[in-house]
C-alpha positions in Angstrom: -12.1 -14.2 -2.4 -13.4 -10.7 -1.9 -10.6 -9.9 0.4 -8.1 -11.1 -2.2 -9.7 -8.9 -4.8 -9.7 -5.9 -2.6 -6.1 -6.6 -1.7 -5.3 -6.6 -5.4 -6.9 -3.2 -5.7 -4.8 -2.0 -2.8 -1.6 -3.3 -4.4 -2.5 -1.5 -7.6 -3.4 1.7 -5.8 -0.4 1.9 -3.5 2.5 3.8 -5.0 5.6 5.2 -3.5 4.2 8.7 -3.8 0.9 7.5 -2.3 2.9 5.8 0.5 4.7 9.0 1.2 1.4 10.9 1.5 0.0 8.3 3.9 3.0 7.4 6.1 1.1 5.4 8.8 -0.7 3.2 6.3 2.5 2.8 4.2 4.5 1.8 7.3 1.8 -0.8 8.2 1.9 -2.3 4.7 5.7 -2.3 4.6 5.9 -3.9 8.1 3.4 -6.6 7.2 4.6 -7.2 3.6 8.4 -6.9 4.1 8.8 -10.7 4.4 6.6 -11.2 1.3 8.5 -8.7 -0.7 11.8 -10.4 0.4 10.5 -13.8 -0.5 8.8 -13.1 -3.8 10.4 -9.8 -5.1 13.9 -9.5 -3.7 15.4 -9.8 -7.2 13.2 -7.0 -8.6 14.9 -3.6 -8.8 12.7 -0.9 -7.2 11.2 1.9 -9.3 8.7 2.3 -12.1 6.2 0.1 -10.3 8.2 -3.1 -10.6 7.9 -4.2 -7.0 4.2 -3.4 -7.0 3.8 -5.5 -10.2 5.7 -8.3 -8.6 3.5 -8.3 -5.5 0.4 -8.3 -7.7 1.7 -11.3 -9.6 2.1 -13.1 -6.3 -1.1 -11.9 -4.7 -2.5 -15.4 -4.0 0.7 -16.4 -2.3 1.0 -13.3 0.0 0.8 -13.9 3.7 -2.5 -13.1 5.4 -1.0 -10.2 7.5 0.2 -8.6 4.2 -3.1 -9.1 2.5 -4.9 -7.6 5.6 -2.5 -4.6 5.7 -3.1 -4.0 2.0 -6.9 -4.3 2.5 -6.8 -1.9 5.5 -4.7 0.6 3.5 -7.2 0.4 0.7 -10.1 1.0 3.1 -8.4 4.0 4.7 -7.4 5.6 1.4 
């Protein structure tokens, strides 16, 4: 439960601009979450935080590797 809450915070705090500022963390999140983004948010046009909002809406359904990458990105922020 705590991990899910922290992952939610990570999803909220990660932005494209933030991802550019932290390329290693952003690459790890993208690599781990790419299948989840494809599964849950492939119809969502990027920009204006829409993909981030979609991922947040599907947080309980995200894979464990994606949640872990988001958690680690949040810890290293």
